[in-house]
N, C-alpha and C positions, 0 to 999 in steps of 0.2 A: 611567277609576278610579270605581268604586261609593262609593255615599253613605257602607257602613258601612266602604271601605277608607278614605276620609275622615277616617271619627273615631274609628279605628282609629291611622292616623297622631299624629291632632291628640290623641287621649286618653294614649297612649304618649307621645309629644315634651312632655306634659303630666307624666308621672309622672318619667318619665326625669331635664325642663327642673330639678321639684322635691324630685330627689335630687339630683341637682352643688348647690342650694343649700342643702339643709337641711346637710350635708354639707359646706360648704364655703364659701360666700357666705357664709349665714345673714343674708339680707334677710329681709324679712317676703315668708312665699309669693307674693303676687302682683303684687310693685313683684319679686322675685327671676324668675320667669317673665319678665318683660316683658325685663326688661336681658341674661340670654340669652339668649332672641329675639332679643332686635335686635343684640347682638353675634355673635347666626349669621350672621343675615338682612349685615351688615356683611361678615362676613367671605365669605360666599359671592360676595355682589359684589366683593370684592378679588378673590376666586382668578378672576372670569368675568375680571377685567381684566388677572389676570395668563394667565389662560389661555381663550379668548375660545369655544378650536373646545369645550370643555367641556360649558357650555351650561347649567349648573349652577343657577342661578339662572332661565333660561329653563323650564323643566321645574318648581321650584317652585312659580314664580307661577303658568305653566299651576296648577299642584294647587291653586291659593290664590283663582285667579280661578273653578272651579266651585266654590267659596263663595261665595255672596254674603253678604256680613259685614252688607249691610242687612238682608238677611231672616233670614238667621241668627236675627242679634241681638234686632230691631224686632218679628218675624213669631212667635220662638220663645222664646228663652231669655230674653227678658226678664221676659218674663210667671211665668217662673219665679223667675227672682232677686226680683221688687214684693215674688212677692207671699209668702217667705219669708222678707226682708227685713220687713219691716209685720208677719208674724207673730209675728217674734220679739221684735217691738216693743216699752217702754213703753208701754202705750195710754195709765194714769191721767198717767203725765211729759210724753206729748206731749197730752192734754188739759188740764192743769192749764197749759202755755203754748200752747194753742192757736194765743190771737192775734199771740202774738210768734212762729210757724212763718206763718201764713196770712201777715201780712207780708210777714215776706221772700222765701216765695217767692213770689206776686203780685210785690207793688210790688218786693223787687228784681231780678227777673227780668224785668221791663221796664225796670225804669232800665240795668239790663247791659246792654242788647238794646241800647238807643240809642245808648248811648255808644259799642258797640264798631264799631257799623253805623258810625258818627257819626265816630269819629278814625278808622277806616282806610277810609272812605268819604277823607278828607281828603288819608290819608296813603302809601295803597300810589302813589298815582302818581309821591311820590317812588322806589320804586323800577318804575319803568315798567308797574306793573298799574295799569291807570284802572277801575275798579271800580267801576259804579253805583254810586247809593247804595242800591236797594232791596236790591241784590243786597249789596251790605255790610251789612245788614241783616237780611239772611238768616243768611250771619255769624257776626252777630252774636247771632239769637236760638239755632240750634245747638249753640254754645258756651259763654252763658251759663248755662246748668243744671248746677250740681253735679252729679255723677253719683253717686248712689245706690251703687250698686254699689264705687264706689272708696269711697265714704267709711266703708259701714259696715262694707267691708273693713279700711276703716283702724283701726275701735275694735278689732279682734283683735289690737294690737301696742303702740294705743297707750292710757293710761289715759288720761280724759278723765272731769273730774267728771259726777257727775248732770247735771243741773241745765244740763249747754254739752251732754252731749252727746246729750240730747233734743232740747235745739235744733239744732242739726246734724244729727239724724239724720231730726228728723219734715218740715227746710230739703229733707233732699235728698231723700227718698220723694215729697212735694211739689212739686218745685219744676220736678222731673225732667217730671212731669206736667202742669205752663202748658209752662212751653219746649218740649214735642215740643206741642203747642198753638197757643204760639208763635207759633211753625215752621210749622206747619202755614199756618196765614191769608199768614203773611208768602209765604208761597210762594205761595198761592192770588194773591196781590195780583198778588205779580211777573208770575202766568205771565200774569194780568188785561190790565195792563198793554201787554204782549208781551215774549217774552223776547227780549231783544237780539242779532242775528247770527241767527235761527229768524224760526221764524212766529209770529205770538200766538196764545194761546191760548184757545181755545171762541169763535173769533166776531175780532170787529175790533180795530184794534189802540186800545188805552187802554177796549175792553169793561170792561164788566161786573160790577166789584164798589164798593158804594156801603157804605159804613157800616151799614147795615141789614145787607147779607147779610155783614160781617166781625163783627158783637155775631153774627146768628144763627148759622155757624159755630163763633164760641166757644164761646155756648152751648150748642152741639149736643156738640162735642166735650167741653168739660168737664163741664158740667154734667150730659150725659149718661150722660159713665161714672161718674162718683159715685153716681147711681141704679141704674145699673146695677150696680155692686159690692157697692152695702147691699145692694140685691134677692139677686143673685148670696150673696152673703156669710149671708144671713140663709136662704133655701134648701138652702144649705148646712149651715149652722147645724140647720136642722129637720131634715132627714133625719139627721142623728148624734146630737141627741139622744134617740131615740127605738129607739135599739140601744146593741148594745155589743159588739164585734166590730173589735179591733185595725187589724185589713190590709184591712177593707171600709169604713171610715176613713180610711185612709191614698190608698185606690182615690174616693172622693167627695170628698178636698182637688183631689187632682190633675185630673181632670174637674173640678170651680167652675175649675180654673185654665184648663184647655185651652180651655174651649164657653165660657164669657164672655168668655175674651180675643177668640175667636173669632165669639164677633158681634156686640164691638165694633171691630173692625177690618169687619162686612161690613158694621153698621148707621154704621162712621164717626160710631164715637162713641172716646174715649179711651184706649184698653186700658192705658197705664200706670196713670192716675188710676181706674180701676177695679180692678184687682190693688194697689194700695196699699191701699182703699176696704175692699174682701173679704177683704183678707188680717190687718187690722185686726179687724173684729171677727172673725172665726174665732180671731182670737191670742187677743180679749178676752173675748170670752162664749162661744165656740166652746168653746176648751179650758179655760173655766170651771166652765160648766154644761152638755155634753152631750160630754165624754169621761173615763172611768176613768182615771185613774192611768197602769195601764199604756201605755193608746190615745195617754194625752196623752206620755208617752214614745216611743210607736210615730212616731207624728205628727212629732211636733219632729226627731227625728235624722231619721227619713226626708227633712225638710225641708230642715237643716243638711247633708247629705250633698249631696242634688240642690245648693244653695247651694254647698258644696265644690269641685263637680265642676264645673261650670261656669262659675263662676269663676276657677276654674284655665287651660279651655280661651279664654273671652276673652280672658283678659292673654296668652294664647297668644298668640291670632291678632293681638290687638292690635301685642307686639312682630313677628311676618311678615311682615304689612302691611307696611313699610317696602322689603321687593320692590315691593311693587303701585308706592307713592308715588314710590319714586325715582327714577323714569322723568321727577318735577317741580320735577327740581331747580333751575333760573331760578327757582320763588316762595322763596328761603330766605332769604333778606334780608326781603323783607314778615312770613315766617312769624317772624323771630326778633322784628322790628318790633310783632309782634301778640301777643308771651307779653305782654309790660310792659300792653301798652295791656289784657289780658284781665287783669293783673291791678291795675290802675288801677278797670277798671269794679265789677271785685266789691269791692273796700273802699269803692266809694262806693256801690253795694246792698246793702251791711254798715250801714254808719257814717250815712248817710242814714234807713232806719230804725230799726235802733237810735235815732236823736237824737229819732225822733217817738215813741218806746214811752218810751223814758224816764222820760218825764212820767208817767207810769203804770206800768212797768214797771220789778224789779233788775237788771240783767246782772253773772254771774259776772264776778270780775278776771280780766283780761286776756282778755276773751271775743270782743272785736273783732279785736285779733293773730291769734287761732288760729279764728276763722269765716273771715277772711278767708284764710288761709295755708293752713287744713284743706281750700276748696274744693275736693278737684281733679274736675278734667274728666276720662273717661273712652271708654270702647266708646260710648256714646250718641251723644256730637259723630259720632265719626267715621261711624260707622251712615247719620246720616239727613244727615253730607257728602253718603255715598255715594249716594242717595236723591234727590239733585237730577238733574232732566230733565239731557239734554246739550244744558248752555249753552255758549258759550266760554269761563264764568267756573268750569266744575267741578273743573277741574282744579287750579284755583287754592285754590279755598275747602275742596278737599279734604289738597294739601300744606298751607296755612297751617292750619288744624282735627289734621292728626295735630301740626305739629310743638310747637303749644300744649298736646296730648291728653302728647307723651311727656314735655314739659317737668315737667306735669303727676302726673305719677304720679313722676316716678322724679324731680326734686329737689325737690318738696313734700313726697312724700310721704313721703321719707328722712328728710328735713331739721320734719319737723310734731311728731315726736316731742323732740326739743330746745326746739322751743319753746315746747312747754305745758310742759314742765318750768320755764321762764324764767321763764314770762308766768303761770302759772294757781295753782302749788303753791308 
């Protein structure tokens, strides 16, 4: 099946399921797509159990396997989604709350990573899964960041006070980049220690990554991504400042995203952080000083459409991926255990930074429960799980991740609105 045909199927299903949701279910658009795609996947599995000779599930799964979910999202879609999210972010509000956002994005992600890693390491054995601590920590790293795509999509259906919205948006935009960096570092450490059941990575068992190597990798990924994003944003800003041609300026922003993200991947820097920084720069200085009113409308409308289309395809894929993950039903018990563990870690990663910051900052009424329950996980976690090397624990980590993501999008996503109405207003 060609790339165009696969794209046609995904966009066609997104439109069809979106129409069904809009006419009948009336759920938030992205959540509706996940629910309908999940129901379709479960229906295919059920039909195959009744009539195995049809092999519908095998055919659909074959198509899905042609789509490398990790590369599609992490090496493509994510660059556009993060830039679009940052472009529309309220930069002055983020700047005012930069200390809170920074502490929650960095300290909160680290707290969550280690809490989830420790509890999953201790508890997974109860379900017959002897998960080594380092790989439990890898799971903690990939599931800890709240997904900016899911969180920003939430604001389209839930009215959150501006101060709280700025904190949630800023945290999700930056802890995504921080989380990907932490994940990269932890996986590198795990491979340097030697992959259980496989050959050690790059040399001797237990070899090669000291504290200096870890710090260097972290700085290269995080700081390098920020510097690259700032430089790219400035170059794009200067290019648009000297012209007034709407279609060309849209093309410049598109080139900025694709070239910068490709450079980040090639230079082993954080592409997500680069996109957030570049998007904030263009969305603040570029929109104000480098664009006429007509151009501003063109650029913002273009990126809104890109955001909506890619969001639809991404959440459709999340619902359809159950056909791939369903092969590992043995890990259902540990996946169910991971849901409260992840929520506990999220609670600690919110309450501890807030307790520290409350000496200097005031927080909106009901901020803690909304931040905890509104911290959705999404496709990024699934993509990171799929990016793992072929170790014996990959199938388990993927299944657990998928279970947490589905609960987060469907259960948390559908109940956060009444929570906001009860706790904040």
